[in-house]
Structure formats: structure tokens, C-alpha cells
N, C-alpha and C positions, 0 to 999 in steps of 0.2 A: 496211109498205110503205117502200121506199127513197126518200130525198129526192134531188132532182135539181137541175140548175141553175135550173130555174124556181121553186124554193122558196127561193132565196137572199133575195129581197126579203121573203118571209114571216119567215124567220129573223131578218133584220135588224130587221124591225118588232117582233118579240118581244123581241129584245135591247134595243131602244130603249125599249119599254114597261116593261122590268124596272127602268129608272131612274125611273119615274114615282113622284112622292110620293103619288099617288092609289092607295089599296089596291085599289080595285075594278078598276084597270087593271093594277097590278103583280102581284097574286096570280095572275090567270089567265095572264099572260105567263110567270111563273116555273114554273107547273104545266105549261104547254105545252112549255117548254124542257126540263123534266125528262123529259117523255114522248119528246121528240125525241132525247135522248141515246142511246137504244138503237136508233135507226133507222139503217140504212146510209145513207151519204151526208151525214150530219149534219156530220162533220168537214170534208168537202169544201166544204160551204156556209160553214162558219166560216172556212175558209182563204180563200175568195173574198172574204169581208167584210174579213178582215185585210189582204189584198193590195190592196184598193181604196183608193186614195189621193186620190180626187177630193174636191172641196169638199163634196159632198152627203153624204159618209160621215164621220160624227163619230168623232173619235179615241177618245172614251170608249166608244163602242159597239165599235169595233175592239179596244180593250183588253179589254173584257168577252168578246168572241169568242175572243181568245187565251187567256183564263183558262178558258173552257169547253172549248176545244180541249185544253189541258194536262190538265184533269181527265178528259177522255174518254180520253186516252192512258193515264193511270194506271189507269183502271177497265176499259177495254175493248180496249186494243191487243193484249193476249195472247189475247183471246177472238175469237169468230167474228163479232162484231157488225160489225167492219170487215173487208172482203174484202181479199185479197192485192192485187188490182188497185187498189183504192182506196188501200191503203197505199203502193204504188209511186208512184201519182199524187201523194200528199201529200208523200212524201219528196222527189220531184223538184221540186215547186213551192215547197216550203219553202226550198230552197237558192237558188231563183231570186228570192226576195223577202227576202234577208238585208239588203239596203240599205234600212233603215227610218229615216225622219227622227225619229220619236218615240222617245226613249230608253226610255220605259217599255215600249212595244210591242216594241222591239228586244230588250229584256231577256227578255220573255216568249217571243219567237221563239227566242232562244238556249236558253232552258230547254226549250222544245218539242223542238228538235233533239236536245238532250242526253238527254232522256228516251227518245226513239225510238232513239237510238244505243245506249243501254244495253241495249235489248232486241234490236235488229236488227243491230248491228255485231259481227262482220264478215260473218256468213252472208248476211243479207238486204240489207246495205247496204255492200258491199266498196269501193265507189267514193267513200265519204263524204269521206275526207281528201284524196284526189287532186282532187276537185271543189273543196273548200275551198282547196287550195293554188293551183289555177288562178285563183280569184277574188282571191287575194292579189297577183297580178301587176298588178292594176288601179292606175292612178295616182290614182284617186279615194280621198281620205283617209278620207272617211266610210265608203265601202264596205269598205276594208281594216280600219277600226276595228271595224265590225260583224262582219267575219269573225273577227277576233281574239277578240271577245266570245264568238262561237259556239264557237271552238276552246277557249277557256279553260273554258267551261261543260261542253263535251263531255268534255274530258280530265279535268276534275275528277270528272265522273260516272263515267267508265270506270275511273278510278284506285281507286274504292271497291270494285270487284269483286274477290273474294278467291280464286276458283278458280285453280288453277295455269295452266290454259289461257288464262284471261282476262288473267292477269298477263304471260304470254309475249306475248300479242297487244299489250298496252300497251307492252311493251318494244320491240316492232317498230315501233309507231307513233312512239315517242319517238326511235328511231334515224332514222326517216324525216323527222321534223319538226325535229329539233334544229338542224342546221347552218343551214337557211334562217332559222329563228326567231332564232337567235343573231346571224347576220349582219345581219338587219333591225334587231335590238335595238341593235347597235353603230352602225349607220347612223343610226337615229333619235336616239340619244343625242348623236351629233355634231351633228346638225341642231338639236337642242334647245339644246345648249350654245352653238352659234354664234348662235342667235337670242337667247338670254339675254344674251350679251355685247353685242349690238346694243341690246337693250332697256335694259340697265343704263347704256349710254353715251348713250342718247337723251334729249334735254332736253324735248322736247314729248311730252306724254302722248297726243296724238292721232296722232302719227306711227306708222307700222307697224300702225295699227289694222286695216287691211284684211287683214293677215296673221295677226292674233292668233287668230281663230277656228280657222283651219287649224292653227296652232301648238298651241292647246289640244287639238284632236282628236289631233294627233300625240303630245302628252304622254299623253293618256289611252290611246291605242293602245300606247304604249311601256310604260305600267303593266300593261296586259293581257299584253303580250309578256313582261314580267318575271315575272308570275304563271305564265305558261305554261312558261317556262324552269325555274322552281322545280318545277313539277309534273313536267316531263319528267325532271329530274335525280333528284328524290326518288323518284317512283313508277316511273320507267322503268328504274331500276337497283336490284338487291338491295342491302341495306345491307352496306357493307364491314365492319361490326362482326362479321358472321357469316362472310363469305367471305375477308376481308382482301385482296380484289382491288381494285386501283386503279380508281377511278371518274374517268376522264380529264377529263370536263367540269369537275370540281371545281377542278382545278389551272388550267384555262384560264379559268374564269368568275370565280372569287372575287377574284383580284387586280384584275380589271377593275371589278367591283362596288365594291371599296374605292376605287379611283381615281375612280369616278363620284361616290361619296358625298363625297369630298374636293372634287370640282369643284362640286357642288351647294351645299355648305354656305355659301359666301360670299354666295350669292344670298338666303339666308334673312334677311339684313340689308338688302340693297339693294332687295329687292322688298316689304319689309314695308309701306311706306306708298304707294308709287307703283303697284305691280302686285299687288294682293291675291290675284287668281286664281292668278298664277304663284308668289306666296309660299306659298299653300296647297299648290300642287303640289310645290314643292321640299321642304316639310316632309313631305308624304305619301311622296315618293320616297325621301328619306333614311331614314325609318322603315321603309318596305317593304324597302329593300335590306338594312338591318341585320337585319330579321326573316328575310330569305332566307338571309343568312350564318349566322345562328344555327340555322336549320332544316337547312342543309347540315352544320353541325358535329354536330348530334344524329344525323342519318341516316347520314352517312358520316364518322365521326370519324377513321379512319385516313387517308383521302385528304385530309381537311381538315388533318391534322397535318403536311402537307408543309412544308418549310422556307421555301418561297416564299409560303405561304398563311397558316398560323397565326401566326407571330411578327409580321409587319407588321400584321395585323388586331388582335391583342391589344394591341400597342404603341399603335396608333391609339386603341382604346377606352380604354385606361388613361390616355392623355394627355388625352382629352376629359373624363374623370372627374376627374383629378387637377389638371390645369393651371389655376391660378387666373388666368392672363393670357390667357384665351381671346380670340382675335381675333373669333370669332363667338359671340354670346350664344345658347347652345344651348337648345333647348326640352326640357322634361322628358321628353316621350315618346321622344325620341331617346336621351337619357341612360339611360332605363330599358332600351332595347334593348341599349345598350353593356354595362350591368351584367348583363343576362340572359346575353349571350354569354360574358362573363368567368366568371360563376358556373357556367354549363354546362361550360366548359372545365376549371375547377378541380376540379369534382366528377366529371368523366368517368372512368368506371372503365377505359375502354380506354387511358387515358393513365397509368395507374398500373402500375408494374412488378410482376410476380408475386412474391409473398412466399414461394412454395414453392421448395424446393431442387431440385437436379438430380442424378440418379444418374450416376456416372461411366460413360462409354461408352454412355449411354442415347441412342438415336437419336431417340426422341420422335416425336410427330405433326408432320408438316411444317407443317400449318396453324397449330398452336399455337406452334410455333417462330417462324413468320413474325410472328404477332401479338406475341410477346414482343420480337422485335427491333424492331418498329415502336414498341411501347409504350416501350421503353427509349430509343429515339431521341427520341420526343416528350417523354418525361419530362426528358431532358437539355435539350431545347429550352426547356421551360417553366421549368426552373431558371435558364436564362439570361435569360428574359423577366421572371421574378419573383425577382430577387436580394433579399436580406434588407432592404436599405434601401428598395426599392420596395414591398415587402409592408408594412413598418412605415408608410411614407408613405400607402399606400392605406388602411390601417386608421385612421390619424389623420384622413384626409380624410373617410372615411365617417362617423365619429363626430362630428367637429367641424363638418362642413358639412351633411351630408345627414340626420343624425339630429335636427338642430335644428328646433324648431317655427317655422314661418314666421308672419308677421303674419296671413296668410289662415287658417292653421290655428287660431290663437288667436281670431280673429274668429268662426270657425265654432263653436268651443267656447263662447265667451261668449254667443253668440246662442242656442244650443240645446245644452246640455251632454249631454242624454240622447241626441240624435241623433248627436252627435260620438262618444260612447262606442261606440255600435253600429257607426258607420261604420268606426272603427279595427279592430273585430273582423271585419267582413264584407269588408273590402277584400282583393282578391286581391293578392298581392305583386307581380304583374306589371302592376298597374293604376296605382299611384301611386309617386312617386319615393322617399319615405321608407321605405315597406315593402319596396321593391325593394332599397334600400341596406342595410336590416337583413338581408334574406335573403342578400345577397352577403357581408355581414360575418360572418354565422354560418358559412357555408361556408368563408370565408377563415380564420376562427379555428380551425375543426375541423382544417384541413389544416396550420396553422402554429401550433399551440397553444404549444409551448415558446417560440417567438419572440414571440408576441403577448400571452400572458398577463401578463408584466411590463409591457408597454406599456399594456394596458387598466387595470391596477391603478394605473399612474402617472397616466394621464389622470383616473381616478376621484379620486385623492388631490389632484391639481391642481385639479380642479373643486370639490371640497369645500372646499379652502383658499380659493379665490377667491370662493366664495359661502357665507358662514358660515350656520349653522342659523337665526339670528335675523334674516336678511335679509328685507326686506318689499317690495322693488321687483322688478319683472320686468325683470331686466337680462340682457345677453348672458351674464354669468357664471352666472346662475340657469338659463338655457336650456341652457348647456353642461353644467351639473350634471345636469339632466334627461336630456340625451343620454348622459352617462356612466353614469347609472343604468340607462338602457335597454340600453346595451352590456353592463353587468354582469348584467342580468337575462336577456338572451337566451342567454348562454353559462354559466349558473350551474353546469351539470353539468361543464363543463371548468374553470371558474374557482375552484371550491370549494377546490382544493388550494393556491391562491395567495392566497385572501382568507378570513379568519375571519369568519363571519357574525355571531357573537355580539358580537365587538368592533365590527364595523361598525354593528350595530343599537344597541348601548349608547352608543357614542361619537358617533354622528352621526344615524342615522335617528330614534331616539326623541326626540332634541332637536328635530329638524325637525318632528316631529309635535306637539310642544308649542307650536310657533309657530302661533297661530291667525289670523294676518293673512290676509285674503281672497286675496291674490296667491299665497299658498303652496299654493293648490289644485293648481298644476302639479306641484309636488314631492310633495304628499300623494297625488295619484292614482298617481304613479309608484312611490311607496313601497308603496302598497296592492298594486300589481301585483307588485312585487319580492317581497313577503312570500308571495305565492302561488307564484312561480317558484322561490324558494329553500326551499320547504317541507321538503325532505328534509334540509336542513342546520339546521333550527330544532329545537334539542334542549334538554333540561334546563330550567333556570329561565327561559331565554329564551322558551320556548314560551308560558308563561303571560303574559309581557309582550306577546308578539305577539298573543295573543287579546285582551287589553285594548286594544291599539292598533287592531286591526281593528274592534272594537266601537265604539271612539271615532270611527273614520272613517265608520261607518254613520250617525253623527249630523251629518256634514258638511253644509254648506249647498249644496254642488255635487252634482248627481245623478251626474255622471260619476265622482266620487270614491267616492260611496256604492256604486255598482254595481261598481266595481273591488274595493272591500273585500268586497262580497258574494261575488264570484267567488273571491277568495283564501280566504275563510272555508270555502267548499266544499272547496277543496284541502286545507286543514288538517284538516277534519273527516274527510275520506276517508283521510288519511295514516295509515299503520300505527303511527306513534309517538304518535298522538293519545291524550290522557288524558281519560277521561270526567269525572273529578272536577274537574279544572282548568277545564273548560268549563262544568260544571253550575252553578257559582256565578254565571256570567254569563248563564245561559240566559234568565232573566226579562227582562233588559235587551235581549238579542238579539231575543227575540220582539217586544218593543215596537217596536223600530226597524225590524224587518222588516215588521211590519204597517203601520207608518206609511209606509215606502218604497213598498209596493205601492199604497197609496192615492194617492201623489203622482206616480208615474211614469205615462206616457201610452202608451208603446209596448208591443206584445205581447211583444217579446223581453225587455224589462225585467221584466215581470211573471213570465215564465217563469223568468228567472234568479233572482229572489228566491224564487219558489215552489220552485225546485230546492234552494235552501239549507234552506228550512223542511222539505222532504221528507227531506233527508239527516239533519237533526238529529233528526227523529222516528224515523228508522230506526236511527241509531247510538246514541241515548240510551235506546232501548227503553222499559221501563216507568217509567223516571224522569221521563218527560214527563207522568205521570198528574196531578200537581198543576196542570198547565197545560191539562188537557183541555178545560175550559170555554172558555178563550180560543181554543183551536184550533178547537173546534166552531163558535164564532161566526165566526171568520175564514174557515174553509172554506165555511160556508154563504153568507156574503156574497160570497166570491170566485166561487162557482158561479153565483149570481144575476147577477153582473156579467159573467160569461164567456159568456153565452148568445150563440150565433152564432160563437164563437171556438173551433173544434174543437181546435186545437193546444194552447190553454191548458187546455181541459177534459181532454185526454188527460193532461197533466202533473198536473192536479188529481186525477184518478182514481188515478194512481200514488202521489201524496202521501197520499191517503185510505187506500190499501192499506197503506202503511207505518204510518200512524196507527193503523189497526185492529190490525195485527200488534203494534205496540208497546204498545197498551192491553191486549192479551190478552183475558182473560175479562171485563175491565171495559169492553170496547168497546160494550156495550149502552148506555152513557151517551150515545153519539153517534147512536143509531138514528134519532131524530126528524129529524136533519139528513141522515143518510146514506142511509136507505132510499128516500126520494123520488128522490134522485140516482141510486141504483142502479136503481130502477124505470125511469127515463128511459133509462139507458144500455143496458139489456137489451131495450128495446122495438125490435124489428127493423123496425117501421114508422116509427120516428122518422127524420126527414131526416138526422140526424147518426149514424145507426146504423152506417154503414160505417166511420166514424172511431172511434167510441166502444165498439163491441161487445166487441172483444178485451180491452181494459183493464177494462171493466165486468164481464166474466165472471171475470177474475182477482180483482177486488175482491170479487165475490160469493163466490168460493171462500174468500178470506181471512176474510170475515165469518163464514161457517159454521165454518171451522176454529177460530175463536176464540170461538165462541158457547158459552154454558153450556146453552142450551135453544133450541128453535125457537119463537120468538114468532109470533103470528098473522100479522104483517106479512111475515115471512120465508116462512111457508107460502103466502101469497098469491102470492109470486113464482114458486113452483115450476112452474106451467103454462107459464111463458114459456120454459122449457127445451125444451119440445116444439117450439115455433115456431122456436127457434134451430137445433135439430138438423135440422128440415125445410128450413131455408134454407141451411145450410152445415155441412160436416164439419171445418172448420178448427180447431175448439176441442174436439175429442172428449175428449181426456184430462182437461181441466179439467171438462168437463161430467160425465164419469163420476165424478170425485172429488166433485162437488157432489151427484150422486144418492146416492152412498154416505153422505155426511154426513147428508143428509135421512133416509135409512133408519135410520142408527145412532141419530140423535136422536129420530126420530118413532116408530119401532117399528111395531107392529101397527096402532095408531090411524092413523098416517100412511098406511100401505098401504091401509087401508079407505077413507080419504078421497080418495086420489089414485091409486087402482089403475089407472084408464084411462090417466092421464098416464105412470105408470111403464111400463106395457105399451108405449105408443107410443114412448117413449124407448129402451127396450131393443130394440125392433124396429129402430128407425132406426140405433142404434149397432152392434149385432151384425151387421146386414145390410150395413153399409157399411164394415166393417173387414176387410181381408184382408191378406195379406203385402204387397200394394201396391194402393192404390185411388186414384181420382181424385176430388177435390172437385168440386162443381158448376162452379167456375170453371176446372177443368182442372188445378189444382195437384196435384202428386203428393205423397202422404203416404208418407214413407219407411218401411222395414220396422221400424226400431226404434220409431218413434212408434206405428205400427199395432199392433205386438206388445204394447206397453205398454197400449194401449187395450183390446185383447182380454183381456189379463190382468186389468185392473181390471173390465171388464164381466163376465168370468167370476166374479170375486170377489163382485160384486153379486148375480148369479144364485145363487151358492152361499149367500150370506148370506140371501137370500129363502127358500131351501129350509130352512135351519136355523131361521130365525125363524118362518116361517109356511109349512109344507109344503103346506097346502091351497091357499094363494095361488099358489105357484109351479106347483102341479099344474094350477090353472085357467089360469094364464098359458101353460103348456106346451101346452095344448090349443088355443090361439089359432092359426088358420092363418097370421096375419101373422108370428108368431115362427118358425114352420116355414120360411116363405119366407126370413126373415132369416138363419136358420142355414144354409140352402142357399147363400145369397149369400156367407156367410162361409167357404164351402168345406167344410162338413160334409155328409156323405151322410145324408140323412133317409130311411132305409128301415126305421126302427124307432121305438120310443118316444122322444119328444124328450128326456126326462130322461136316457135312456141316451146320447143324442148329446152332452149336456152333460158326461157322464163323460169322453168323449174330449177335450173342450176343457180340462177341469180337469186331467187327467193330463198333457196336452201342455204346459200353461203352469205347472205347479207349481214348476219350477225358477226362474221369473222373478219370483216373488212375494216380498212382504215376509213377516215372521214371522207377523203376524196374518192376512194373506191365506192363508198356508199352512195355518194352523189352520182357517180358514174352508173352504178347499177340502177338507181332510181330513174335517171334520165333515160336509160335504155328501155326500162320497163314502160316508161311513159310513151316512148315512140312505138312500142308494141301495140298500144291502143289504136294506132292509126292503120294497122294492117286490115285488109279486107278479108278477114277470116272469121267465120262464125264462132270458132273456139275462143276468140279473144273475149267475147262476152262472158264465157264460163270462168275466165280467170281474172275478171275485172276486180272482184273483191280483194284477192291477194295482191294484185298489182297496186291498187289504190292504198291498201294498208301500208305497203312498203314505202310508197312515195310520201304519204302523209307523215309517217314516222321520221323520214329523213328531213322533210321540210321543217317540222316542228322541233326536231332535235338539233338543227343547225349543222353546218358543214365546216366549221372552223377547225383547222388542223391543230392538234395539241402540240405542245412543245416537244413531247416525246417523238412525234412523227416528224417534226422539223429536223430533228437531229438523228433520226434513224439512219443506219447504214453509214454513218460518218465515222470512219476508222480513226480520224484524227481528233476526235473529241478528247481534249487534253485534261489531265488532272490538275493542270495549272490554269486557273481562270483567266480569261482575257478581258481587259477593260474595253477593248474595241470590238468585242465579239458581235455586237449588233450595230456597229457604226462604221467609221472609216479608219483606214490604216495607211499612213504615208500619203494621204490625199486621194486614195482610191477606195471604192467600196470594199468592206471586209468580206471574207469568205462567206460567213453566215448571212450577211445582208444580201450578198449576190445570190446565194442559193434560195433565199426567200423570194427575191425578185423573179427568179426562174420559176419557182412554184406558182407565184402569182400570175405568171404569163400563161399558165395552163388554161386552154380554152374552156375546159370543163368547169373550172372554178368560176368563170365569168358567166356561165349560163344561168338564167333564171329558171329554176326548176318549177316555181309556182306558175309562171307565165306559160312555160312549156306544157305543164300538166293541164292547165285550164284550156289552152288551145287544142290539145290533143283529145281532151274529153269531148269538146265540141265536134271535132272531126269524127270521133268514134260514134257519137250520136247520129251524125249525118250519114255515115256509112251503113249503120245497122238499123236505122229507123228509131224514131223517138220512143215508140212503144217498147221495143225490145231493150233499148238502152235504159229506160226508166224502170222496167221490170227487173233488170239486173241490178240497178242501183238500189232498188227497194229491198233486195236480199241482204244488203249490208247491215251489220249490227248498228243500232241507233247511236251508240257512243262512238263507233268508228266513223259513221256518217257525220256526226257533229264535229269530230276532229278534222275530217276532210273539209268541211265548210270553213272551219277556223283557218286551216292551212291556205285555202284558196283566196281568203280575204286578205292575207298578209301581203303587204306591198313590197 
């Protein structure tokens, strides 16, 4: 039943009760409101409550009504819950109640109107903007402020629509609103500046007080107006980077914005103490205007490149950054915006002339020619704005002023070095002044490398000379050296041709590392970072010295230094020039300090960082970590216990454990007592953390099986969990299929007897849910390649079952569930299921590995012995596959020998195919396990010969010879050749 005006009081009472701290009152009210949401008239009741402004109507209830109204729009506006007549009533009444005293409710109303406009404008609400424009004529400042709030929210909402028709509509709206909005903006800014002049000259803080509230509203309205102008110019015009068409408002607006910034800046000083509200406004205004200019430059670079726009703005920004005699002490946020605009301009591809040549008499595309002309003009303009001396000066200022740690930075570091380290990593370059200056410096250096490389080297030498390696005080010279090191580290890839790293390290960096004074932590941390940045230039004998240096830094008293060293060690280990032997001698010490560091750090990011190093070392050192297996087992076990509830850390641990297992190889059984309980938890789909841990746990499970010498009882006990995993999700089918195959290879007939029902369920689930394209339960599409690989591996399992235990597969083939599964996989089941598998094996034979090909061929050979007349019809295809496999050989390639081995190291091992410390190496042992595969020892030639004789006996010599005579002569000749092979 629909709600009416008589129900308004009831709805108000329910909303009021929803605030009650008494659960017995609040819960029924919430339930009743939820039921009302789907009733017609509910939104009208809510709007009546929102519009009521008498004393009896509480603002918090009105606000809650607005929230319910907004949620109802999102859920039901497109449905039939709200009739067209009610929608028309709501739209009309909303516009009549824009003038709202409460800023929170006003904001909700603006959101309400914008959400409805997104759906209804222009078809159902064509008069929206004309009605808003009429309300702008009011002299009531609050009313016009609220209208601009609505306009901004609505335009922002409409600008996100991406259909061409919607974008054309927005362009029409922009053309309609721009002139009026721009003129009001200019009028308001004049009013604001005149009022500011009076405020700055006024001696009494109480004078003009009666006008300040109106002025504040005017200021806020002006800010909304600024945002609207930005939206109209950016979203109301196609980017000129595509069309090269001039966007007229850019040339008109940008110079005025710059002028207003220059007018506002002096008040940042005069209002700081006497007028805090207006001081805050001037800061916000300057930052917003500079952001708007930067947004214009990115969206319309060609129009922004006008001679009256780009040069004066760039010169202004450069002066604010460079000028040491600033009349106004600028705030960091504003300087950041100046740097962002300069950086965006320098790296703008539209301002770089084309490097391609031009064919004589080539007319070329008119649009491209126009772009080239503009690009050349702006390029020349930038050359005038950035003469060499100004570029060098800017580089010097960035390094010497903005790279320097401030006293606030150092205080943060000394109070909590671990948090300081991560804060430097996580900071967006647009958020803080120093990272922003570093980003600008990098772009500047990339574009002026020949000019700036000698400058940076000169600053580096000057800083090292002024701050000798044995200095112990934190002086300006030391901080400059830290800044110079930062500059050298950021552009290592460009600076390496001008600076020899080995000389730098041996003559300076190593000496500074030998200075153990506590104040040297600033330089030590920077050196640790540099060693990671310059990794590609660390070669020869210097590399071993760098290893020693970083291991020493892992012992530093400061956590930030140790974490920086940890990261750089990761870079060195991953580098292609890394030497296994050079680092192996330091491995014991490295483990010790890594384990100690994990215990001392507090933050999750720190633990993950150290664990990443340990994981990389286990991966790259391979079986050489075996002597340290006991230490690592204890470490991983303790880490897992301490990581309960920290899924991100546990994911890293599972990856590290996988690398650990792969590196230990066949000796990985030594860690089973620690590993298998972890694995059991990770593959338990009912565990609260299953969503986060399952994928990595399955990969770990597959690694454990791949490197096992036998299936111990604890591993057998895990197998039924596969059934639950496949029932819940098909996201991990390929790995699951590999796990099943490992179990069957290791377990043989005994395993099948014990787990026959589980194997049957798994194969039903896998085969039935793999087609050329399938959807997982979550709706994710599995692509053809992945699906095809799973079908190939599943087919190999079925083939192996037939070869190893024909009776078992025959029993499985009679199960109705497998028949349904094969039908879902796209196979036509109008005959014996085993014959349907023939089609699968023949179809996928070309996608298999060598051992899978032999398995497929062996299974097809056994099919010949079935007492089914259809076998004779398929004998040609079966013999063709078997002949190809016999003549092609079944030797595994080296690629297959190493497939799936996550521990394949970039450091070659001399013992990779022999013995290590008197025991078989990992690779040798894995080859031995492969060689023990019963499929590998089958004689396919003998099997095929015997099965052909059986086939002839079952079907009669005449039928058999008739079928053989249908073979192509060349195929028959190849068959004869194959069967004669000993």
C-alpha cells in the first residue's frame, strides 16, 4: 500500500527511533523503515520531513531522511516502485527547497538532485538547468551558494557519463552556463578582493564583523563557481590534444586565474594572525586555482600553449620555486602545485616536435600538420622560458633547497625510524614537497641530461668535499651530501656515463660506511638506497664489497637503515650479474640478521620486506640452502604462528615456503612437520582466511608433491580436500589436475583403491566444467588456452588410469556422473564412454608433453582390445596417433625436465646434474623420479603389436583386415616401420 501525507508523522517517528540507544526501540524502527522503502510515497514522505524547518523537526532526523532518500534513488528510481507522477512531484519540490540552512543537509540535497539528474536529464527533466539559472538571479547569498553547490554536484555527475549522446548534451549545457558563471566568478572575485583590502587595513578586529558571514558565503560560492568553470571547460570540450582545435575559454580564463593568484598571495601573510578564516580561504583558493591551471594544461595542451597563457604561468611558477627573496612565505601545498604544473609541461608529449622526417612534396594530413606547427611553436616558446642558465639554477635549487631533510623530517625519523622508512615509500609524489621536488628533478634531468649531468656531478663532488667521510655532526654540509646522493641515485641510469660507480664506492661510500658514529645514520641509509639503485653498475670485485657493505648495514642500530639495506639486497640478488658463490659465503650471517630484524620490527610492511629477501635467497640459491634448512624451518614455523590474522603476511609466507620446498628438492621432507599443518589450514575452504590463502596454498601443495620422493600418509590425508576445492571454485583447475596426476603417479593402484570415490568426483567436476570457454562460480571467464590445457591434462589422467588400471577406469566410465560431465565438456555421448575419450585424446594429442603423448598413445592402444564394434571404425585414427608417437620418440626435453621448478636459479650450478655434499642433487633426484614413472618404461611398440593381435581375434580376421586396408598407404608403411622397431 502506498504511503500518503498522513504517514509523514509515522515516518518521522521511525526515523527518530532509529537514533535510540535502546535496541528494543531502534531495531523495530530500522526494520519498519526497511519495509517502507519499497512502498510508493515513501520518498515523498521523506522529502516533506527534509523540507520541514520548524523547531519541532530535528536536524539529525532531517539528515537521516535525506540519506534514506538518496539510497532510495539509487535502488528504486529506475524501477516502478516510484511512479512517474511521484517522480515529477519530487523533482519540482527538490528545486524549491535548495535554500537550506544546514550545510550537511544542503550537501545531501545537492547529491540527491545530481543522482536524479544523471538518470532523468534531459529526457524527463529538461527544465533542470533553466530553473537553477533562474534561482541564481536571487540576491540572497545563501540561496545562490546552495544553487552553485547543486550545479557543481550535478555537472560533476553528468560529466562522468561516457556515451557520445551524453557528452554532446554536456557540451550543450556547458555552452549554456559558461558565460553567466564566468561573469559571476569575475564579479565575486572583485568583491572579495575589495573586502580583503578593507579587512587588511582595518585596525579593529570587531569592525566589519556584520559583513564577514556574507563575505565567507561569497568566498565559498566563488570556490564552487571555480570548480564549475573547471568542469565546464574540461568536460564540456573535447581535448584539443586530439582535435588541435582551439578551446577559446582557455585563453580567456587562464590569464585571469593567474592574476587572481597573484592578488590573493599577499593576504596569506596579512590574514595569518588576525583573520584565520580568510587566511585559510586564501590558501585554499591559491591551491585550487593552481590545480585548475594544471588540469587545463593536461586536458587542452595546445590551447594552453598560447603565448599569452603558458609563458607567464611558467615564469610565475619558476619564480615562486627559485626566488629566495620571496615577499610572501609560501606554503608547501602551493609550491607542490607549481612544481606539478612545471613537470607536466616539461614532459608533455604535445610540446615535443616530431622526430620523423618529411617526404618532399608530401601534402600530409592537415590535422597532423597543424599539430606539428603548434608543437614547434610551443617548443620554441619553452626554449625561451627555460634557457640553460635557468635550467641549471632550477636543478641547483631543487637539490640544495628542496631535497634537504628539514628538522621536522629528522624529528619524525628519530622518534620512529620504522614508520619514517615506510612513510618515504608510501608517499605519493604529489602529496609532500620533497618527493614532488624529486619527481620534477627527474623529469628535468631526463630532458636536459647533457646540460645537467656535469652539474649534478659537480654538486656531488662539492658536497663530499664539504662533508668528509669521518664527519660526526649533523651539519648543513652533511644534509647537502645526503641531498646530492639522492640526486645521483634518482638518475643513475642517466648519470652512469658521467660517474664511475666503482671509484665512487671505493673512494667515498665505503669510507663513510666505516664511520660508525650514530649521526651517520642519515648517510648510511642513503648509501644503502644508492647501492640498490645503482645495481646495474656494480660489477667485478666491487660487487663482493657491496655485499659485505649491505650485510654490515643489516646490523645497524637504526631500523630505517636496516630496511633500506634489506631492499637493496633484494635488488642485488635479482640482478642478472649476481654471483652465487660471492654471496654464499655471507649467507649464514645474512640469515642471522634477517631473522633478528623480523623479530625487532613492528609493522606488517617491514616483516613482508624482510620475508621477501629471505624468499628470494631461498629461490636463487637453490639446493645450497640445504645446510640452513633447520634454521629456516624454525623461522618459518615461528613466523606462521605470529602471522595469524595477517593474511597479507601469510600470503608472502606461503610463497616463501614454496620457494623453500623447490630449493630443498627431494630433501623437502625434512620440513614436513612444520609445513603440512600450514598446508592443511591453507587448503581448508571453510577457514575464514580461505579466500586470501587458497590460491597460494594450492601452488605450495603442487610444489610439495612435485619434489616429494613418496607420498607420506599426511599427504594422502590431504587429498580429499581437492574435492571440496573443485566443488567451490574452478579458478585453480590446472594446478588441481597436476596435483591429481602427481598423486596417481606416486600412489599407483594402492592409491586408487583407497581414494577411488574422491578421484571420480574430481574428474567429474573437472571434465564437466572445462570447455573452450567456461564461467567460474564467481562469473570469471576462463580463457581458451587455460581451458584447453586443463582438458589436455585431465585427458592424460584418464589415459593414465586406463593404462595403470583398466578395470578401475572401466568402473569409472560406467558412472552416470562422468557421462554427464563429458556431455558438459562438449562430447556427444551416444556410445561407450571409453570410445568418447578416444575423441578427446585424439583431439588433444598435439598439445601434450612427451610423456603425456606416450600416455595418450598407450591408452588408445588399449582401446583396441575392447569388444566393441565401433573400435574398428576408429582404428585408422588410433593407429595414426600411436605410429606418430613411436616414430617421434618419447624423450623428455630439457624444458619439460625443468618445468614447474620455481627454484630454477639465474646462478648456474656446477652440481645441477650431479651430487652435492655426497647426496644426489635436486635435478638428478627429480630425473630419477621421472624415470621411475611406469608409463616411461612401457614398450608402446610391443603393447601396440599385442593389442592389434587381440583386436584381430575379437573382431575376426576379415573385419580387421578390411579396416586396415582403409588406411592410407603411407600411413600403413609408417605403421609397419614402427612395429618393426625393437
